[in-house]
C-alpha positions in Angstrom: 94.1 63.8 -18.1 95.8 62.1 -15.2 99.5 62.0 -14.9 101.0 58.5 -15.1 103.9 57.5 -12.9 107.2 57.0 -14.7 107.9 53.3 -15.3 110.2 51.7 -12.7 113.7 51.1 -13.9 115.1 47.7 -13.7 118.7 47.0 -12.6 120.8 48.1 -9.7 119.1 50.4 -7.2 120.7 53.8 -7.1 123.1 54.7 -4.3 126.2 56.8 -3.9 129.7 55.5 -4.3 130.1 55.1 -0.6 126.8 53.3 -0.1 128.4 49.9 0.4 130.6 51.2 3.2 127.8 53.0 4.9 125.7 49.9 4.8 128.4 47.8 6.5 128.9 50.5 9.1 125.2 50.7 9.8 125.0 46.9 10.0 127.9 46.8 12.5 126.0 49.3 14.7 122.6 47.7 14.3 123.8 44.1 15.0 125.9 45.4 17.9 122.9 47.3 19.5 120.2 44.7 18.8 121.8 41.4 18.1 121.2 39.3 14.9 117.6 38.3 15.5 116.2 41.8 16.2 118.3 43.7 13.5 116.4 44.1 10.2 117.5 45.0 6.7 115.0 47.9 6.8 116.5 49.3 10.0 120.0 48.9 8.6 119.0 50.6 5.4 117.4 53.5 7.3 120.6 53.9 9.4 122.7 54.0 6.3 120.3 56.3 4.5 119.7 54.0 1.6 116.8 52.0 0.1 116.5 48.4 1.5 116.7 47.1 -2.1 120.3 48.5 -2.3 121.2 46.4 0.8 119.8 43.3 -0.9 121.7 44.2 -4.1 125.1 44.4 -2.4 124.7 41.7 0.2 121.8 39.4 -0.6 120.3 38.2 2.7 120.7 39.4 6.3 122.9 36.4 7.0 125.2 37.4 4.1 125.4 41.0 5.4 126.2 39.7 8.9 129.0 37.6 7.6 130.5 40.6 5.8 130.0 42.9 8.9 131.8 40.7 11.3 135.1 40.9 9.5 137.1 41.7 12.6 140.5 43.0 11.4 142.6 40.5 13.4 144.9 38.0 11.7 145.7 35.1 14.1 147.2 33.2 11.3 149.8 36.0 11.0 150.0 37.0 14.7 150.2 33.6 16.4 153.9 33.1 15.5 154.6 36.4 17.4 152.7 35.1 20.4 154.8 32.0 20.4 158.2 33.8 20.3 160.1 34.1 23.5 159.9 32.0 26.7 157.2 29.3 26.7 156.2 30.3 30.3 155.0 33.6 29.0 152.7 32.4 26.2 149.6 32.7 28.4 150.3 36.3 29.1 151.0 37.0 25.5 147.7 35.5 24.5 145.8 37.7 26.9 147.8 40.8 25.9 147.1 40.1 22.2 143.4 39.9 22.7 143.1 42.9 25.0 145.4 45.2 23.0 143.3 44.3 19.9 140.1 45.2 21.6 141.5 48.4 22.8 141.6 49.5 19.2 138.2 51.1 18.4 137.8 49.5 15.0 138.3 46.0 16.5 136.3 46.7 19.6 133.3 47.9 17.7 133.0 44.8 15.5 134.1 42.5 18.3 131.3 43.8 20.6 128.8 43.3 17.8 130.0 39.7 17.4 129.9 39.0 21.1 126.4 40.5 21.6 125.1 38.5 18.6 126.8 35.3 20.0 125.0 35.8 23.3 121.6 36.4 21.7 121.5 34.3 18.6 122.3 30.7 17.6 123.8 32.1 14.4 126.4 34.1 16.2 127.5 31.6 18.8 129.5 29.3 16.5 131.2 32.4 14.9 132.5 33.6 18.3 133.4 30.2 19.6 135.1 29.3 16.3 137.1 32.5 16.3 138.3 32.1 19.8 138.9 28.4 19.8 140.0 27.7 16.3 141.5 30.9 14.9 143.4 32.0 18.0 143.7 29.5 20.9 143.5 26.5 18.7 146.4 27.8 16.6 148.5 28.3 19.7 147.7 24.9 21.1 148.4 23.1 17.8 151.6 25.0 17.2 152.9 24.0 20.7 151.8 20.3 20.2 150.1 20.0 23.6 147.9 17.1 24.6 144.1 17.4 24.6 144.4 20.6 22.6 140.6 21.0 21.9 139.8 20.9 25.7 142.7 23.2 26.5 141.6 25.6 23.7 138.0 25.6 24.9 139.1 26.4 28.5 141.2 29.3 27.3 138.4 30.5 25.0 136.0 30.5 28.0 138.4 32.6 30.0 139.0 35.1 27.2 135.2 35.2 26.3 134.4 35.9 30.0 137.0 38.7 30.1 135.7 40.3 26.9 132.1 40.1 28.1 132.9 41.5 31.5 135.1 44.4 30.2 133.3 45.4 27.0 129.7 44.2 27.2 128.6 44.1 30.9 131.3 46.7 31.6 132.0 45.7 35.2 133.5 48.9 36.7 136.7 47.3 38.1 137.4 45.4 34.9 136.8 48.6 32.8 139.1 50.6 35.1 141.9 48.0 35.1 144.8 48.7 32.7 145.9 46.0 30.2 149.1 45.3 32.1 147.3 44.5 35.3 144.8 42.2 33.6 147.6 40.4 31.7 149.5 39.8 35.0 146.4 38.4 36.7 144.8 36.4 33.9 147.9 35.3 32.0 148.9 32.6 34.6 145.5 31.0 34.3 145.7 30.8 30.5 149.2 29.5 30.9 147.9 26.7 33.2 145.1 25.8 30.8 147.6 25.5 27.9 150.4 23.6 29.5 149.8 22.1 33.0 
């Protein structure tokens, strides 16, 4: 008499109580290392130590998981008023300092690097990075200060900030990596200031 396999249970795939958090952490690492296109649900599940069905259960599609994973813990809507306090001629420096000091925090840098890598390698990621830099950060500054041609100014600043982040955290140009935040703020702040107001 042959032994029959137990019937497969319907419902939620089994996983530990921390499975969701492990999946998100694995997704951040996988997207960061391989970009959106090359990362797979199967690879993310393997990294998290769960069944791929559990990833689908919690997050649905890869696009849904990506959207969850890019939740960079920055709040420009809350932080922009602080950037705008003080002398107007120092706003450019405060913008650069805000971004660099945020990326110096490991939890921000890890997800930020993932987003930048994905933006470079995938059409899905590009609008997310551009939207974050232009609309959520620089666009808020430009609109709050009521400057002319705000979209162009915001885009110029976003290009400057994006280049800085790529050079320091992705390509890791040695001099940029070695420079301290104060030095970079002093050198790049005036350029951002000019884009915003001159």
